[in-house]
ZATOR-318653 format. One record per residue: z, y, x of N, C-alpha, C in turn; residue number from 1. Coordinates in steps of 0.02 Angstrom, whole numbers, always signed. Each point is the difference from the previous one (the first is absolute). Layout:
<recs>
REC    n.up  n.north  n.east   ca.up  ca.north  ca.east    c.up  c.north  c.east  resi
REC       Z        Y       X       Z         Y        X       Z        Y       X   NUM
...
</recs>
This chain:
<recs>
REC    n.up  n.north  n.east   ca.up  ca.north  ca.east    c.up  c.north  c.east  resi
REC   -1080      +28   -1649      -2       +50      +53     -17      -31     +69     1
REC     +17      -64      +8     -14       -32      +64     -75       -1     +14     2
REC     -40       -9     -53     -73        +1       +8     -23      +68     +25     3
REC     +28      +53     -29     -17       +68      +20     +20      +12     +73     4
REC     +60      -22     +19     +23       +10      +68     -45      -34     +50     5
REC     -19      -63     -14     -44       -38      +45     -68      +34      +4     6
REC     -24      +24     -57     -66       +33       -2      +0      +63     +44     7
REC     +53      +40      -6      +4       +62      +40     +10      -15     +74     8
REC     +39      -53     +15      +9       -20      +70     -68      -18     +30     9
REC     -39      -39     -36     -66       -20      +25     -46      +61      +8    10
REC      +9      +48     -45     -43       +59       +1     +10      +42     +63    11
REC     +61       +0     +26     +13       +40      +61      -1      -41     +64    12
REC      +4      -67      -5      +3       -42      +59     -65       +2     +40    13
REC     -57       -7     -34     -64        -1      +35     -14      +65     +37    14
REC      +6      +59     -31     -11       +62      +38     +52       +9     +56    15
REC     +60      -28     -10     +50        +6      +53     -22      -38     +63    16
REC     -24      -61     -10     -24       -40      +57     -61      +33     +32    17
REC     -44      +26     -42     -58       +35      +26     +21      +62     +40    18
REC     +50      +36     -27     +25       +60      +34     +30      -15     +67    19
REC     +37      -56      +5     +30       -19      +64     -54       -9     +54    20
REC     -54      -35     -18     -54       -11      +48     -33      +66     +19    21
REC     -16      +41     -50     -35       +62      +14     +42      +51     +37    22
REC     +60      +13     -25     +42       +50      +32     +25      -22     +68    23
REC     +13      -65      +8     +22       -25      +66     -55      +10     +52    24
REC     -62      -10     -21     -56       +11      +46      -5      +73     +20    25
REC      +8      +45     -50      -3       +72      +14     +57      +21     +46    26
REC     +60      -24     -14     +58       +18      +40      -4      -28     +71    27
REC     -40      -53      +8      -6       -32      +67     -55      +33     +41    28
REC     -34      +50     -28     -58       +30      +34     +19      +28     +69    29
REC     +54      +39      +3     +20       +29      +64     +20      -53     +51    30
REC     +33      -53     -25     +19       -56      +43     -63      -34     +27    31
REC     -50       -9     -41     -62       -33      +21     -35      +41     +55    32
REC      +0      +66      -7     -29       +43      +52     +36      -10     +66    33
REC     +66       -2      -2     +39       -10      +62     -12      -68     +30    34
REC      -6      -51     -43     -11       -68      +25     -69       -7     +32    35
REC     -50      +33     -29     -67        -1      +30      +2      +34     +68    36
REC     +38      +54      +6      +8       +34      +64     +33      -45     +52    37
REC     +52      -37     -21     +34       -46      +45     -47      -56     +22    38
REC     -42      -23     -45     -45       -55      +15     -56      +21     +48    39
REC     -29      +59     -13     -58       +22      +39     +21      +34     +65    40
REC     +46      +47      -4     +16       +42      +58     +56      -27     +44    41
REC     +43      -44     -27     +56       -26      +39      -5      -75     +13    42
REC     -51      -30     -28     -11       -71      +14     +51      -47     -30    43
REC     +32      +20     -55     +48       -43      -32     -37      -59     -31    44
REC     +21      -62     +12     -34       -58      -27      -6       +2     -77    45
REC     -54      -27     -26     -11        +1      -72     +55      -37     -37    46
REC     +27      -53     +29     +53       -38      -33     +62      +44      -9    47
REC     +14      +44     +48     +57       +46       -6     -13      +54     -53    48
REC     -63      +21      -6     -19       +49      -51     +13      -29     -70    49
REC     -20      -62      -9     +10       -34      -64     +75       -9     -13    50
REC     +38      -17     +51     +72        -7       -7     +32      +65     -22    51
REC     -19      +56     +32     +28       +65      -17     -15      +17     -72    52
REC     -62      -12     -21     -20       +15      -69     +42      -40     -50    53
REC     +11      -63     +14     +40       -43      -44     +74      +21      +0    54
REC     +25      +17     +60     +70       +20       +5     +13      +66     -37    55
REC     -47      +46      +3      +9       +66      -31     -11       -1     -75    56
REC     -32      -53     -26     -19        -1      -70     +60       +5     -48    57
REC     +57      -35     +12     +57        +8      -46     +25      +72      -4    58
REC      -4      +37     +55     +20       +71       -3     -47      +40     -43    59
REC     -64      -16      +1     -49       +33      -43     +13      -17     -73    60
REC     +20      -62     -13     +14       -21      -69     +55      +41     -32    61
REC     +51      +17     +39     +57       +38      -28     -22      +69     -25    62
REC     -56      +26     +26     -26       +64      -23     -50      -10     -58    63
REC     -40      -53      +4     -52       -11      -50     +29      -27     -66    64
REC     +58      -32      +2     +29       -27      -62     +13      +54     -53    65
REC     +34      +56     +17     +12       +51      -51     -65      +31     -26    66
REC     -48      +12     +45     -64       +29      -21     -37      -48     -47    67
REC      +0      -64     +18     -35       -51      -39     +33       -9     -69    68
REC     +66       +4      -2     +35        -6      -64     -19      +57     -47    69
REC      -2      +61     +26     -20       +58      -40     -73       -7     -23    70
REC     -43      -21     +46     -71       -10      -16      -8      -52     -56    71
REC     +37      -54      +4      -4       -53      -50     +22      +23     -69    72
REC     +55      +37      -2     +26       +25      -64     -50      +49     -31    73
REC     -25      +45     +40     -47       +50      -26     -65      -33     -24    74
REC     -26      -47     +38     -63       -31      -18      +8      -46     -60    75
REC     +53      -41      +1     +10       -49      -54     +15      +33     -67    76
REC     +48      +45      -2     +18       +32      -63     -54      +48     -24    77
REC     -36      +31     +46     -53       +45      -21     -56      -38     -34    78
REC     -15      -60     +23     -51       -40      -33     +22      -17     -71    79
REC     +63      -19      -8     +26       -15      -67      -3      +61     -46    80
REC     +14      +59     +29      -2       +62      -39     -71      +17     -20    81
REC     -48       -7     +46     -70       +17      -14     -30      -46     -53    82
REC     +21      -62      -1     -27       -48      -48     +41       -4     -64    83
REC     +48      +44      -8     +38        +5      -62     +54      -51     -10    84
REC     +16      -39     +52     +51       -52       -7     +70      +30      -3    85
REC     +12      +55     +35     +65       +32       -3     +13      +27     -70    86
REC     -51      +31     -30      +7       +26      -68     +13      -57     -49    87
REC     -35      -56      +9      +9       -57      -44     +71      -27      +4    88
REC     +27       -3     +59     +68       -24       +9     +51      +47     -33    89
REC     -13      +64      +6     +46       +49      -30      -5       -1     -76    90
REC     -60      -10     -26      -8        -7      -73     +37      -62     -24    91
REC      +3      -51     +42     +35       -61      -18     +76       +7      +4    92
REC     +23      +59     +17     +72       +13       -1     +35       -8     +67    93
REC     -38       -8     +54     +30        -8      +66      +7      +68     +33    94
REC     +60      +17     +20     +13       +65      +31     -35       +4     +68    95
REC     -17      +61     +19     -35       +12      +63     +43      -22     +59    96
REC     +66      +14      -4     +45       -20      +54      +1      -76      +8    97
REC      -7      -36     -56      -1       -73       +4     -65      -25     +31    98
REC     -55      +35     -13     -64       -18      +31      +3      +10     +75    99
REC     +34      +53     +22      +5       +16      +71     +49      -45     +37   100
REC     +46      -31     -36     +53       -39      +32     -26      -53     +48   101
REC     -50      -41     -18     -23       -52      +47     -28      +28     +65   102
REC     -36      +57      -3     -29       +28      +61     +55      +32     +44   103
REC     +52      +26     -32     +56       +26      +39     +37      -57     +35   104
REC      +9      -55     -36     +31       -59      +31     -45      -26     +57   105
REC     -65       +3     -11     -47       -19      +53     +11      +43     +63   106
REC     +10      +66     -10     +13       +44      +56     +65      -16     +36   107
REC     +51      -19     -39     +64       -19      +30      -8      -63     +42   108
REC     -38      -49     -26     -12       -62      +38     -37      +15     +65   109
REC     -49      +44      -4     -37       +20      +61     +47      +34     +50   110
REC     +45      +42     -25     +48       +34      +44     +46      -49     +35   111
REC     +24      -49     -37     +44       -51      +30     -37      -39     +53   112
REC     -62      -19     -16     -41       -35      +50     -14      +43     +61   113
REC     -12      +65     -12     -14       +46      +55     +61       +8     +45   114
REC     +60       +3     -32     +61        +5      +39     +11      -63     +43   115
REC     -15      -58     -29      +6       -62      +38     -45       +0     +61   116
REC     -61      +24      -8     -47        +3      +57     +25      +50     +52   117
REC     +21      +59     -23     +20       +53      +47     +65      -16     +36   118
REC     +41      -44     -30     +65       -15      +30      -1      -64     +42   119
REC     -38      -50     -21      +5       -66      +32     -63      -21     +38   120
REC     -57      +31     -14     -62       -21      +32     -29      +55     +45   121
REC     -10      +59     -29     -34       +54      +36     +34      +21     +66   122
REC     +67       +8      +3     +30       +22      +63     -17      -45     +59   123
REC     +10      -66     -10     -16       -47      +55     -75       +0     +15   124
REC     -41       -3     -53     -71        -4       +9     -29      +62     +34   125
REC     +20      +59     -24     -25       +63      +29     +23       +7     +72   126
REC     +62      -23     +15     +24        +4      +69     -43      -42     +47   127
REC     -21      -59     -24     -43       -42      +42     -67      +35     +12   128
REC     -27      +30     -52     -64       +35       +8      +6      +61     +45   129
REC     +54      +39     -10     +10       +60      +42     +13      -19     +73   130
REC     +33      -56     +11     +12       -23      +69     -66      -16     +35   131
REC     -46      -33     -35     -66       -14      +29     -38      +64     +15   132
REC      +6      +49     -46     -34       +64      +11     +30      +36     +60   133
REC     +67       -1      +6     +32       +34      +56     -18      -33     +67   134
REC      -6      -65      +0     -19       -34      +61     -69      +22     +23   135
REC     -44      +14     -48     -67       +24      +17      +1      +73     +21   136
REC     +38      +41     -38      +3       +72      +15     +35      +13     +66   137
REC     +48      -43     +19     +39       +12      +60     -43       -4     +63   138
REC     -60      -29      -5     -46        -1      +57     -26      +69     +15   139
REC      +3      +44     -50     -21       +70       +8     +55      +37     +38   140
REC     -18      +42     +50     +52       +37      +38     +38      +51     -41   141
REC     -25      +18     -59     +34       +50      -40     +12      -25     -71   142
REC     +48      -45     -10     +15       -24      -67     +26      +57     -44   143
REC      +1      -12     -64     +21       +51      -48     +75       +9      +0   144
REC     +22      +62     -15     +71       +15       -7     +26      -35     -62   145
REC     +59      -30      +5     +30       -37      -55     +63      +35     -24   146
REC     +16       -8     -64     +59       +30      -30     +40      -52     -38   147
REC     +67       +7      +2     +45       -44      -37     -14      -74     +14   148
REC      +9      -20     +62     -15       -69      +19     +64      -37     +21   149
REC      +0      -65     -13     +56       -43      +17     -26      -57     +44   150
REC     +43      -27     +43     -15       -63      +33     +65      -30     +25   151
REC      -3      -65     +10     +59       -36      +23      -7      -13     +75   152
REC     +51      +19     +38      +3       -13      +72     +42      -62     +12   153
REC      -4      -29     +60     +41       -59      +16     +75      +14      -8   154
REC     +38      -54      -4     +74        +4       -3     +25      +35     -63   155
REC     -31      -14     -57     +23       +27      -64      +5      +76      -1   156
REC     -51      +31     +26      -3       +73       -2     -60      +23     -42   157
REC     +13      +49     -42     -52       +27      -44     -11      +74     +17   158
REC     -64      +19      +2     -18       +68      +21     -40      +34     -55   159
REC     +19      +62     -13     -38       +43      -47     -20      +64     +37   160
REC     -63      +20     -10     -26       +62      +29     -31      +42     -55   161
REC     +21      +63      -4     -29       +44      -50     -72      +17     +17   162
REC     -14       +5     +66     -68       +17      +22     -10      -27     +71   163
REC     -58      -32     +11     -14       -27      +66     -73      +11     +17   164
REC     -12      +26     +61     -68       +13      +25     -14      -46     +58   165
REC     -40      -53     -10     -13       -48      +54     -36      +30     +59   166
REC     -39      +54     -11     -38       +30      +56     +46      +31     +52   167
REC     +58      +27     -22     +48       +30      +46     +62      -44     +10   168
REC      +2      -56     -38     +57       -45       +2     +66      +37     -13   169
REC      -2      +43     -49     +60       +39      -18      +7       +3     -75   170
REC     +61      +13     -22     +13        +3      -71     +58      +44     -17   171
REC     +14       +7     -64     +55       +42      -24     +43      -39     -49   172
REC     +65      +18      +0     +48       -28      -47      +0      -77      +1   173
REC     +28      -27     +54      +5       -72       +6     +70      -23     -21   174
REC      +2      -58     -31     +63       -30      -20      +0      -73     +22   175
REC     +48      -19     +41      +6       -69      +24     +62      -31     -30   176
REC     -10      -52     -40     +54       -35      -36     +10      -67     +34   177
REC     +59      -10     +29     +13       -60      +39     +56      -41     -31   178
REC     -12      -66      -9     +49       -47      -26     +13      -54     +51   179
REC     +63       -9     +19     +18       -50      +50     +54      -46     -27   180
REC     -21      -59     -21     +48       -50      -24     +39      +23     -60   181
REC     +66      -11      +2     +43       +19      -56     +29      +70      +7   182
REC     -17      +34     +54     +28       +67      +11     -36      +51     -44   183
REC     +31      +57      -9     -28       +53      -41     -63      +28     +33   184
REC     -47      +27     -39     -63       +24      +28     +10      +64     +42   185
REC     -48      +10     +45      -3       +60      +40     -66      +35     -15   186
REC      +4      +65     -10     -60       +39      -17      -9      +55     +51   187
REC     -61       +4     +27     -17       +53      +48     -55      +42     -32   188
REC      +9      +64      -3     -50       +45      -27     -17      +54     +51   189
REC     -62      +22      +0     -22       +52      +47     -57      +39     -30   190
REC      -6      +63     +21     -52       +43      -27     -68      -14     +32   191
REC      +0      -22     +64     -63       -13      +35      +5      -65     +39   192
REC     -58      -32     +12      -3       -61      +38     -65       -4     +39   193
REC      +4      -27     +61     -59       -14      +41      +2      -73     +21   194
REC     -58      -30      +5      -4       -71      +18     -36       -6     +67   195
REC     +34      -32     +48     -29       -13      +66      +6      -75     +13   196
REC     -56      -35      -7      -2       -73       +2     +47      -27     -55   197
REC     +54      -35     +21     +48       -26      -49     +64      +42      -3   198
REC      +0      +56     +35     +58       +44       -1     -11      +56     -50   199
REC     +48       +7     -46      -3       +52      -51     +51      +54     +19   200
REC     -24      +61     +10     +42       +56      +21     +13      +44     -60   201
REC     +63       +2     -21     +21       +38      -58     +30      +66     +22   202
REC     -15      +54     -36     +25       +66      +17     +34      +33     -60   203
REC     +55      +34     +14     +37       +39      -50     +19      -44     -60   204
REC     +47      -45     +12     +19       -46      -53     +74      -16      +0   205
REC     +18      -53     -35     +70       -20       -6      +4      -75     -12   206
REC     +57      -30     +22     +14       -70      -11     +57       -5     -51   207
REC     -11      -38     -53     +49        -6      -53     +28      -72      +0   208
REC     +66       -5      +3     +32       -65       -3     +36       -6     -67   209
REC      -8      -57     -34     +28       -11      -66     +54      -55      +3   210
REC     +50       +8     -43     +49       -54       -5     -24      -51     -52   211
REC     +41      -50     -12     -20       -54      -45      -8      +22     -73   212
REC     +25      +59     -17      -6       +26      -68     -58      +48      -7   213
REC     -40       +7     +53     -58       +43       -2     +14      +73     +10   214
REC     +60      +17     +25     +18       +70      +13      -7      +15     +74   215
REC     -27      +59     +16      -9       +18      +71     +68       +5     +34   216
REC      +8      -40     +53     +63        +0      +37      -5      +41     +64   217
REC     -61       +8     +25      -9       +38      +62     -72      +27      +2   218
REC      -7      +60     +26     -66       +29       +6      -3      +39     +66   219
REC     -52      -13     +38      -9       +35      +64     -71      +26      +5   220
REC      -8      +61     +24     -65       +32       +4     -28       -7     +71   221
REC     -65       +5      +6     -33        -4      +65     -61      +46      +1   222
REC     -17      +23     +60     -61       +39      +10     -59      -45     +17   223
REC     +16      -54     +37     -54       -46      +21     +30      -70      +6   224
REC     -35      -49     -29     +23       -68       +2     -59      -46     +10   225
REC      +3      -45     +49     -54       -47      +14     +20      -69     -25   226
REC     -44      -32     -37     +12       -66      -27     -58      -46     +15   227
REC     +15      -62     +17     -52       -50      +10      -2      -44     -63   228
REC     -48      +15     -44      -6       -37      -62     -42      -63      +6   229
REC     -28      -11     +60     -43       -58      +11     -60       +1     -47   230
REC     -22      +60     -17     -58        +9      -43     -43      +54     +30   231
REC     -62      -17     +20     -44       +51      +28     -36      +35     -57   232
REC     -37      +53     +16     -32       +41      -51     -53      -39     -38   233
REC     -34      -46     +33     -51       -40      -34     +31      -46     -52   234
REC     +54      -34     +18     +34       -44      -47     +27      +40     -59   235
REC     +28      +59     +15     +27       +42      -54     -55      +21     -48   236
REC     -56      +24     +28     -53       +27      -43     -29      -53     -45   237
REC      -7      -61     +26     -29       -54      -40     +50      -33     -46   238
REC     +65       +6     +16     +50       -36      -40     +39      +43     -48   239
REC     -19      +64      -6     +37       +45      -43     -11      -16     -73   240
REC     +42      +28     -43      -6        -8      -72      +7      +67     -34   241
REC     -48      +17     -43      +6       +60      -40     +32      -18     -67   242
REC     +15      +50     -41     +32       -14      -64     -47      -38     -47   243
REC     -66       +8      +9     -48       -38      -41      +2      -75     +16   244
REC     +26      -17     +59      +2       -70      +21     +69      -31     -10   245
REC     +42      +35     -38     +67       -24      -14     +10       -8     -75   246
REC     +39      -50     -19     +17        -7      -70     +52      +53     -19   247
REC     +11      +10     -64     +50       +48      -22     +69      -20     +23   248
REC     +14      -65      -2     +66       -24      +23     +10      +14     +74   249
REC     -51      -14     +40      +5       +11      +72      +7      +74     +16   250
REC     -37      +42     -36      +4       +72      +11     +68      +27     -20   251
REC     +28      -26     -55     +66       +22      -22     +53      -18     +52   252
REC      -5      -57     +31     +48       -19      +52      -4      +48     +59   253
REC     -60      +20     +18      -8       +48      +55     +30      +68     -19   254
REC     -12      +21     -61     +26       +65      -22     +76       +0      +2   255
REC     +31      -53     -25     +73        -4       +0     +28       +0     +71   256
REC     -34      -35     +45     +22        -2      +70      -5      +69     +33   257
REC     -55      +35     -13     -11       +65      +31     +46      +54     -27   258
REC     +18       -6     -64     +45       +49      -30     +68       -1     +34   259
REC     +21      -58     +24     +65        -6      +33      +2      +40     +64   260
REC     -58      +10     +31      -1       +37      +64     -13      +74     -10   261
REC      -8      +22     -63     -12       +70      -14     -72      +22      +6   262
REC     -46      -48      +6     -71       +17       +5     -27      +17     -69   263
REC     -42      +51      -3     -30       +21      -63     -51      -54     -22   264
REC     +12      -29     -58     -43       -54      -25     -42      +21     -61   265
REC      -7      +65     -10     -35       +23      -60     -70      -28      -5   266
REC     -40       +4     +54     -68       -25       -3      -2      -74     -16   267
REC     +47      -38     +28      +2       -72      -13     +20      -13     -72   268
REC     +46      +40     -27     +21        -9      -69     -57      +16     -48   269
REC     -41      +49     +17     -59       +16      -41     -48      -59      -2   270
REC     -13      -30     +59     -44       -58       +3     +30      -60     -37   271
REC     +65       -6      +1     +34       -55      -35     -11       +6     -75   272
REC     +12      +58     -28     -10       +10      -72     -74       -1     -19   273
REC     -43      +19     +47     -72        +0      -13     -25      -72     -13   274
REC     +30      -48     +34     -19       -70      -10     +10      -21     -73   275
REC     +55      +19     -30     +14       -17      -69     -42      +41     -48   276
REC     -10      +63     +16     -39       +44      -44     -71      -25      -8   277
REC     -33      -18     +55     -69       -24       -3      -3      -69     -32   278
REC     +49      -42     +16      +0       -69      -27      +2       +0     -76   279
REC     +38      +47     -30      +8        +0      -73     -44      +53     -33   280
REC     -48      +27     +37     -45       +50      -30     -45      -30     -53   281
REC     -15      -65      +6     -46       -32      -48     +28       +3     -71   282
REC     +64      -12      -7     +30        +2      -68      -1      +71     -28   283
REC     +12      +50     +43      -1       +69      -23     -71      +21     -19   284
REC     -49      -18     +41     -69       +18      -15     -26      -35     -62   285
REC     +27      -60     -14     -19       -35      -61     +25      +37     -62   286
REC     +62      +25      +3     +28       +39      -55     -41      +64     -10   287
REC     -20      +31     +55     -40       +62       -4     -71      -14     -23   288
REC     -29      -55     +24     -70       -14      -15     -12      -24     -71   289
REC     +49      -33     -30     -10       -28      -67     -19      +53     -52   290
REC     +38      +54      -9     -21       +50      -50     -62      +39     +20   291
REC      -9      +11     +66     -59       +37      +22     -64      -40     -14   292
REC      +5      -66      +1     -60       -43       -9     -31       +7     -69   293
REC     +38      +21     -50     -26        +4      -68     -14      +72     -22   294
REC      +2      +47     +47     -16       +69      -17     -74       +4     -19   295
REC     -17      +42     -49     -69        +4      -24     -45      +39     +48   296
REC     -20      -32     +54     -45       +31      +49     -59      -45     +12   297
REC     -54      +29     +26     -59       -38      +16      +5      -28     +71   298
REC     -40      -50     +14      +1       -27      +68     -18      -74      +1   299
REC     +11      -35     -55     -19       -70       -4     +33      -42     +53   300
REC     -40      -42     +32     +26       -47      +49     +25      +36     +63   301
REC     -24      +61     +12     +21       +36      +60     +64      +39     -10   302
REC     +25       +1     -61     +61       +39      -14     +59      -27     +39   303
REC      +9      -66      +0     +57       -30      +35      +0      +15     +74   304
REC     -59       -6     +32      -4       +12      +72     +12      +73     +17   305
REC     -36      +45     -34      +6       +71      +16     +70      +27     -15   306
REC     +28      -20     -56     +67       +24      -18     +53      -27     +46   307
REC      -5      -64     +19     +50       -29      +45      -2      +34     +68   308
REC     -60      +17     +24      -5       +34      +65     +32      +69      -3   309
REC     -11      +36     -55     +29       +67       -7     +76       -5      -3   310
REC     +26      -46     -41     +73        -7       -7     +32      -20     +66   311
REC     -31      -49     +34     +28       -23      +64      -2      +56     +52   312
REC     -53      +39      +0      -6       +56      +47     +57      +50     -11   313
REC     +12      +18     -64     +55       +46      -16     +67      -31     +17   314
REC      +8      -65     -15     +62       -35      +14     +17       +3     +75   315
REC     -49      -14     +43     +14        -1      +71      +8      +70     +30   316
REC     -29      +50     -33     +14       +69      +22     +74      +16     -11   317
REC     +26      -17     -59     +71       +11      -14     +44      -43     +45   318
REC     -23      -61     +14     +39       -44      +44      +4      +28     +71   319
REC     -57      +23     +25      -1       +30      +68     +42      +63      +2   320
REC      -4      +41     -53     +40       +61       -3     +74      -16      -2   321
REC     +19      -48     -43     +71       -19       -5     +26      -30     +65   322
REC     -42      -40     +34     +20       -29      +64     +12      +54     +52   323
REC     -45      +49      +2      +7       +55      +49     +62      +42     -14   324
REC     +12      +15     -64     +59       +40      -18     +65      -38     +14   325
REC      -1      -66      -9     +59       -40      +15     +14       -2     +75   326
REC     -53       -6     +39      +9        -2      +73     +24      +67     +27   327
REC     -16      +54     -35     +22       +66      +22     +69      +19     -28   328
REC     +30      -46     -39     +67       +12      -25      +3      +40     -64   329
REC     -57      +18     -30      +0       +38      -62     +20      -45     -59   330
REC     -27      -61      +0     +19       -51      -49     +40      -54     +35   331
REC     +37      -38     -39     +33       -59      +28     -53      -53     +15   332
REC     +14      -47     +46     -50       -50      +17     -25      -39     -59   333
REC     +44      -17     -48     -21       -39      -58     -38      +42     -50   334
REC     +24      +60     -14     -29       +42      -53     -72      +18     +15   335
REC     -14      +18     +62     -68       +24      +17     -53      -53     -11   336
REC     +14      -62     +20     -52       -52       -5      -1      -34     -68   337
REC     +54       +8     -39      +0       -28      -68     -23      +51     -51   338
REC      -7      +64     +20     -20       +53      -47     -66      -14     -35   339
REC     -53      -22     +35     -63       -15      -36      +9      -55     -53   340
REC     +41      -50     +15     +12       -53      -49     +36      +27     -62   341
REC     +49      +42     +12     +38       +30      -56     -46      +42     -43   342
REC     -41      +42     +32     -47       +43      -37     -50      -42     -40   343
REC     -28      -51     +33     -48       -44      -34     +31      -37     -59   344
REC     +62      -23      +8     +34       -36      -54     +13      +46     -59   345
REC     +24      +60     +13     +16       +48      -53     -64      +19     -39   346
REC     -53      +14     +37     -63       +18      -34     -26      -59     -41   347
REC      +4      -60     +28     -23       -59      -36     +38      -12     -65   348
REC     +66       +4      +3     +41       -10      -60     -15      +54     -52   349
REC      -7      +62     +23     -16       +55      -45     -66      -12     -36   350
REC     -51      -20     +38     -66       -12      -30      +1      -58     -49   351
REC     +38      -52     +15      +5       -57      -46     +30      +21     -67   352
REC     +55      +37      +2     +32       +22      -62     -43      +54     -36   353
REC     -35      +40     +40     -45       +51      -30     -56      -33     -38   354
REC     -32      -50     +30     -55       -36      -33     +27      -40     -59   355
REC     +60      -27      +7     +31       -38      -55     +12      +45     -61   356
REC     +25      +59     +13     +16       +47      -55     -63      +30     -30   357
REC     -49      +13     +44     -61       +32      -23     -42      -49     -42   358
REC      +7      -66     +18     -38       -50      -38     -71       -4     +23   359
</recs>
């Protein structure tokens, strides 16, 4: 059986590597358009353009890995089916589920690798690339509105903004988490904020004081509060962090901190679970793709490409729908973004047993 496992691994490895190159290029198309605009219209040096492209590449990989794994399974197993090798193996007494086992393991390995990239490489790398982009965009008098951004201010203070508009220097739902030495943290929350130089003016908010056990010991409300964070709007805009630029561990720490102050963290929790859902999509798509690859349909060499694009399109429609429903509170944060994986896994297992029984 080891010979069969190695043979099947090799059968899917080549199209997987080819898929990574092809799909990564396609997924980078919009980024390339933006980089050309930065180079021609904003005068960003070519060396910075190359840096941005390299920094953003790990983030692109986390999306192309699941697609490439599905493409590899469909292309590799479909070739074996068209040339009668699957039938020969089954005549030799090998169960269909046993034939599929190596490619499913391949999908699991890809998922583990994808999680490693998304957790330990992509957050730092993408943040560096986005910082370079923000530095270029900030030269424009009307930067884009940002949502769910984090940044660290001096003196161990962390700031979260639900929404910030650099053109008006105003935002909504700010949370300032302050840690001073060994004392308990202090949390300031406000519904609105305006930035004037390095002075941040908070409106309609409250100050929460915690004891050493993490329980609120004192709370005072305010209509207007001025703070000198020693951070101007330019530094904030270029130094912010979105959830895409944070690891799951870092995002979880922020969520736990914000929950203590009573801030709604639903959107952040959705993004947190989304990181795991996408990272392990490759293993789910491999389970789904294996039985579909041997269905008696025409298409030849183009079957793997066309079918993988259709499946991925449907998958991301369900993912976008689940994400939207989770953010609106209809689904729980985890259920909405894991729903496409659950559906894909159930359909894949059903098709495997159906083909096994049908013979």
